[in-house]
N, C-alpha and C positions, 0 to 999 in steps of 0.2 A: 504494500500500500504506500502510495506516495505521500510526501509530507503534506501536500495540499489536501488530499483526501482525508488524511488523519485529522488535520486541523478543522476540516469541514464537519466531520462527524463529532468531534469534540464540541464544536460550537453548537451542534444540535442536541447532543446527549447531556452535556453537563448542566444546562439550564433546567432540563427535565428532572435530573437528579436533585438539583437544588430545590426545585418545587416540591418534589416528593418528601425530601428531607424536612422542608419547612412544615409539612403537615404533621410531623412528629414532634415539633417544638412544643414546649409547655405553653398553654394559652394564658392570657392575662386573667388574673383572679376575677371571678364573677362576670366573665365576659357574656355578653348577650348573643354572641355569634353562634350560629348553628349550621356551619358550613362543612366542618370536618369532624372526623371521629374524635380528635383531641378536644373539640369544643363540647362534645357530649360527655366525655369522661371528666374533664375539668382539671383544676389546679389544686394541689394539696392545701393551698391557702384560701380556697373558696370558703365563703361564709354561708350561714343558713339562708342569707338573702338570695343566693344564687339558685340556678335551676339545673346545674350539671349533676352527674351521678355523685361526684364527691360532695357537693352541697347537700344532696338528699341524704347521703349516708350520715353526714354530720347532724342533720336534723333528726334522723332516726335515733342516733346515739343519745339524744336528749330524752327519749322516752323508753329506751330499752333498759332493763334492769338486770342485775345479777341475783340469782337465788343460790343461797348456800344452805346446807343441811347439817344437822347434828343428829344422826340416826341412832335408834335403839339406845336411848339414854335412860339409865336407871333412875327412876324417881322413887327413892326409898330413904329410910332413916327415921330415927326417933327424935322428936322435938323439931326445933326450927332448923331448916336447911337452906343454905345459900350456895347454889351450884353454878359454877362458871360453865356456860355453854358455847359462847362465842368470844373471840378477841376482836376488839375494834382498834383500827389505826386511822388517825387523821380525822377527816370530816365526812360523814356519810348521811345520806337521806334514806331513812328506812321507809319503804313503801308498804311493808307489811311484816308483822312478826307473829308467829303462832306456834302452838305445840299440838301435835296429833297423838292421841292415845292409841297405840297399836296393841297394847295388852294391859289388862287391869285385873291382876290376880287378887288384889285387895286395895280398893280405893276408899274404904270405909271412913278412914280418919285423915284423908289428905285434904288440907284446907289452907286458907290464907295464901293462895297462889298468886304471884305477880312477877313481872319482869322489871329489872332495874339495870343501871350501868354502875360499875364499881371500879374505882381507880386505886385500890389498895388503901385509900384513906377515907373517901366519902362515897356514898351511894346516892345516885339520882334516879328518881322513879321514871320508868317508862310506862307502867300502869300503876294505879294506886296501891300502896302497900297494905291497905286494908284487905286486899286480895279477894279472890273468888274461891268458893268451896268446890272441890272436885269429888266430894263424897258421893258415891254412887255412880260416878262416871263409868261408862262402859267403853270397851274397845270401839274405835271409830269416832269417839268424841273429839272435840277441838276446843282449845282455849286460845284466845286471840286478843290483840289490842284493837279495839273498835272505837275508841274515843280518846280524849285528852289524858295526860298523865295523872290528873286528879280523879280519874274514874277507873274503877276496877276493871280488870280484864273480863271478857265475856266467855262463858262456857256454853257451847252447844253440845249438850249431852245426847249422845246417840241412842239413849234409852227410848227416845221418841223423835219424830220428825221435828226439826227446828228451823226457824228463820232468824237471822241476826242482821240488823241494819246499823251501820255506823253513821257518824255525823256526815251530813251532806250526801247521804246515801252511799257512803264509802264503807263497805263492810270491814276492810282493813285500813286502819287509820295511820297516816304518815307522821313522821317526826324526824328531826335532825339531831344526830349525836356527834359530839366532839370528844375525842379521846384526850386524856391528859398527856401533855407533851413529855416524852421521855419515860413514861410509865406505862407498863402493860395494863390496858383497860379492858374490862370484860363486860359482856352482857350476861346477866345471871337470871336463872329461874329459881325463885324462892318459894318455899312452902313449909308447912308443918305436917309431921306425920307421927306415927308410932312404930313400935317394933314390928308390926305386921304390914305396914304400908309397902306395897309391891306393885309398882306401875312401870311400864316401859313406854317412853314417848319419843317421837321424832320431832325435833324443833327445826323451824325454817325461818329465814330472814330474806326478804326481797329488798335490795338496796341499790342506790346509785352513788358512786364516789363523787364528792364535791371538790376535792383538791387532789393534787398529784400524790400518788402513793397510798391513797386511802383505800381501806378494805375492811371486810368482815370475814373472819375465817373460823371454822369450828375449833374448839380447844382439843 
């Protein structure tokens, strides 16, 4: 191929390559363009105001929650019990916290049940520490936060069909927890029992992290 032909082809092909390459460049954040695949996918810095896939993912992240479980936890013991069930780090928004009774060999004297947060020095109520009575609760029952921290947890005893409604028609009531800086902070399930109390529960928390590194994990 002569030099003239080579130069001629380069003059045709190179602009085409540059054009195709440009289609793969990162678009401007929140661009309104809808011409190329890159415009549809978006920029990592797109905000919720955009309409790219990246912007939609960020919008969805604001409503998606994480659910963690503490399964098959033994609820037993004589007298007042304060059991650590989850560890809290940073700042979290709890969308729901509840315990499910998966076995109740003896729930006759299980009472004053409530959730709180404990930082090794002070306890802050998640539900009122006056508690709810689990006496007579059967397998399949559920105890949950359905109102402000000044209100006792709600028990839906599976001994009969039940309906529970929370404030503003939210059956699971949200709250925000902040862990004590530099100190292991727990969510506890508190109750009173006797030597015969024998219940197995699964505990669940649905939450969203509000600050970097924030989390809730089972103990």
